[in-house]
C-alpha positions as CSV (number, residue, x, y, z in Angstrom):
1,M,-11.0,6.5,13.4
2,N,-7.5,7.7,13.5
3,K,-4.9,8.0,10.9
4,L,-1.4,9.3,10.2
5,H,-0.9,11.8,7.7
6,L,1.8,10.8,5.3
7,A,0.5,11.2,2.1
8,Q,0.9,14.5,0.3
9,L,-3.1,14.8,0.3
10,P,-5.1,15.5,-1.7
11,T,-3.6,14.0,-5.1
12,P,-4.6,16.2,-8.0
13,I,-7.0,15.1,-10.5
14,E,-6.1,16.1,-14.0
15,K,-7.6,16.4,-17.5
16,I,-5.8,14.2,-20.1
17,D,-6.4,16.5,-23.5
18,Y,-5.0,13.6,-25.9
19,L,-7.5,10.7,-24.8
20,S,-10.6,13.1,-24.2
21,N,-9.6,14.7,-27.4
22,K,-9.4,11.0,-29.0
23,Y,-12.5,9.5,-27.4
24,K,-14.5,12.3,-27.0
25,P,-15.8,12.1,-23.4
26,S,-13.6,13.8,-21.1
27,I,-11.2,11.6,-19.0
28,F,-9.6,13.0,-16.2
29,V,-7.3,10.8,-13.8
30,K,-6.3,11.1,-9.7
31,R,-3.1,11.3,-9.5
32,D,-1.9,8.9,-6.4
33,D,1.3,8.6,-7.9
34,L,1.9,11.7,-6.4
35,T,1.3,10.5,-2.7
36,D,4.8,10.4,-1.8
37,S,8.4,9.7,-3.0
38,V,9.3,6.4,-1.9
39,A,6.0,5.3,-0.5
40,S,4.1,6.7,-3.4
41,G,0.7,5.2,-4.8
42,N,-2.4,4.5,-3.2
43,K,-0.7,1.7,-0.8
44,I,0.1,4.9,1.4
45,R,-3.6,5.9,1.8
46,K,-3.9,2.6,3.1
47,L,-1.3,2.6,5.3
48,E,-2.1,5.6,7.0
49,Y,-5.0,4.1,8.9
50,S,-3.3,0.4,9.3
51,V,-0.1,1.8,10.9
52,A,-2.2,4.1,13.1
53,E,-3.8,1.3,14.3
54,A,-0.7,-0.6,14.8
55,L,1.0,2.2,16.6
56,S,-2.2,2.8,19.2
57,L,-1.7,-0.3,20.1
58,G,1.7,-0.2,20.6
59,C,3.2,-2.2,17.9
60,D,6.5,-2.2,17.0
61,T,6.7,-4.4,14.1
62,L,4.8,-4.6,10.9
63,I,4.6,-7.3,9.1
64,T,3.3,-8.1,5.7
65,N,3.3,-9.9,2.4
66,G,3.1,-9.3,-1.6
67,G,4.6,-10.1,-4.8
68,F,8.5,-9.9,-5.0
69,Q,8.0,-6.4,-6.9
70,S,5.1,-5.0,-4.7
71,N,4.8,-1.7,-4.2
72,H,3.1,-2.4,-0.7
73,C,5.4,-4.0,0.8
74,R,7.8,-1.2,-0.1
75,S,5.8,1.1,1.1
76,T,5.0,-0.4,4.2
77,A,8.9,-0.6,4.6
78,A,9.7,3.3,3.8
79,V,6.6,3.9,6.2
80,A,8.3,1.9,9.0
81,A,11.8,3.1,8.3
82,K,10.4,6.8,8.7
83,L,8.7,5.5,12.1
84,G,11.3,3.9,13.6
85,L,9.3,0.6,13.4
86,K,10.9,-2.9,12.7
87,C,9.5,-4.2,9.3
88,I,9.7,-7.8,8.1
89,L,8.1,-8.6,4.6
90,I,7.5,-12.0,3.1
91,L,7.8,-11.8,-0.7
92,R,6.5,-14.2,-3.4
93,K,9.5,-14.7,-5.8
94,E,8.1,-16.2,-9.2
95,P,10.3,-18.8,-11.5
96,G,13.5,-16.9,-13.3
97,E,12.8,-13.5,-11.5
98,N,15.5,-11.0,-10.9
99,I,15.7,-10.7,-7.1
100,K,18.0,-7.3,-6.9
101,T,16.0,-4.8,-9.1
102,A,13.8,-2.1,-7.9
103,N,11.4,-2.6,-5.4
104,F,13.5,-5.5,-3.6
105,L,16.4,-3.2,-3.8
106,L,14.7,-0.3,-2.0
107,D,12.9,-2.8,0.1
108,H,16.7,-3.8,1.2
109,M,17.9,-0.2,1.2
110,L,14.7,0.7,3.6
111,G,16.1,-2.1,6.5
112,A,13.3,-4.2,6.1
113,D,14.0,-7.9,7.2
114,I,13.1,-9.9,3.8
115,R,11.8,-13.3,3.2
116,V,11.6,-14.6,0.1
117,K,9.4,-17.8,-0.5
118,E,8.9,-19.4,-3.8
119,H,5.8,-19.3,-5.8
120,D,3.6,-22.1,-4.8
121,D,5.0,-22.5,-1.3
122,F,3.8,-18.7,-0.7
123,Q,0.6,-19.3,-2.4
124,A,0.1,-22.2,-0.8
125,H,0.8,-21.0,3.1
126,K,1.2,-17.0,3.0
127,D,-1.6,-16.9,6.0
128,E,0.4,-19.6,7.8
129,M,3.7,-18.1,7.2
130,M,2.3,-14.6,8.6
131,Q,1.2,-16.1,11.7
132,E,4.8,-17.8,12.2
133,V,6.3,-14.6,11.5
134,Y,3.9,-12.8,14.3
135,Q,5.1,-15.7,16.7
136,E,8.6,-15.3,16.1
137,V,8.1,-11.3,17.1
138,L,6.2,-12.1,20.0
139,D,8.5,-15.2,21.1
140,K,11.7,-12.3,20.7
141,G,9.5,-9.9,23.1
142,G,8.4,-7.4,20.1
143,K,4.8,-6.4,19.4
144,P,3.7,-7.2,16.1
145,Y,1.3,-6.1,13.8
146,I,0.0,-8.1,10.7
147,I,-1.1,-5.9,7.3
148,P,-2.4,-7.9,4.8
149,M,-1.6,-8.1,1.3
150,G,-1.9,-4.8,-0.3
151,A,-3.6,-3.6,3.5
152,S,-6.9,-4.7,1.8
153,N,-9.0,-5.3,5.1
154,G,-11.4,-3.0,6.8
155,I,-9.3,-0.1,8.1
156,G,-7.4,-0.2,5.0
157,T,-10.3,0.9,3.1
158,L,-10.8,3.7,4.9
159,G,-7.9,5.3,3.0
160,Y,-10.1,5.0,-0.3
161,I,-12.9,6.3,1.5
162,D,-11.0,9.6,1.9
163,A,-9.7,9.4,-1.9
164,F,-13.7,9.1,-2.7
165,D,-14.2,12.3,-0.7
166,E,-11.4,14.5,-2.4
167,I,-13.2,13.4,-5.8
168,L,-16.5,14.7,-4.5
169,E,-14.7,17.4,-3.2
170,Y,-13.1,18.3,-6.9
171,E,-16.6,17.8,-8.1
172,K,-17.9,20.4,-5.9
173,K,-15.2,22.8,-6.0
174,T,-15.1,22.6,-10.1
175,G,-18.9,21.9,-11.3
176,I,-17.5,18.7,-13.2
177,V,-19.2,16.3,-12.4
178,F,-18.0,12.7,-13.0
179,D,-20.4,9.9,-14.6
180,T,-18.3,6.9,-14.6
181,I,-15.1,6.1,-12.1
182,I,-12.4,3.3,-13.3
183,D,-10.6,1.9,-10.7
184,A,-7.4,-0.7,-11.5
185,V,-7.2,-3.2,-8.6
186,G,-4.9,-6.4,-7.6
187,S,-6.0,-7.4,-4.1
188,G,-9.3,-5.7,-4.3
189,G,-8.4,-3.4,-1.4
190,T,-8.8,-0.2,-3.6
191,Y,-11.9,-1.0,-5.1
């Protein structure tokens, strides 16, 4: 499977001395916060594959969704801007959420077309919303590509197969063997 090379890889694995000393087993962290500047974090790994597929299909518009301050949506907007693609984000707004901060502001600065939906409407109709936007882009002569929330699909998962390969390579180089790997998850695609 083709992939783009957008992230700064491999990301370092660092021992956390304070926690290792406190709890006795050695504790390390894979620093995927260092994959890039604006498109940092684990999502860029998934987007390397998803966006490569979109480009191979001749698509010109990326469509995705997520929470109002979604790192995945911000990363998708950053990758789209970098590659000259259009980006449409469908964002779930929580009641009382401030809409002028953090990732939302970056999404705007990166030129994304942002569609804000109230929480309950988003939760009940997010898949239909994505299909409606897909059809809208088609109707205007564009070539859309849908990336599911968090890029949590088969092709996105390939990015974390790469991460696991990096861990195996680290073990081989250092002689350190990890007996447990803990992964924080939201949408489940990294897991």
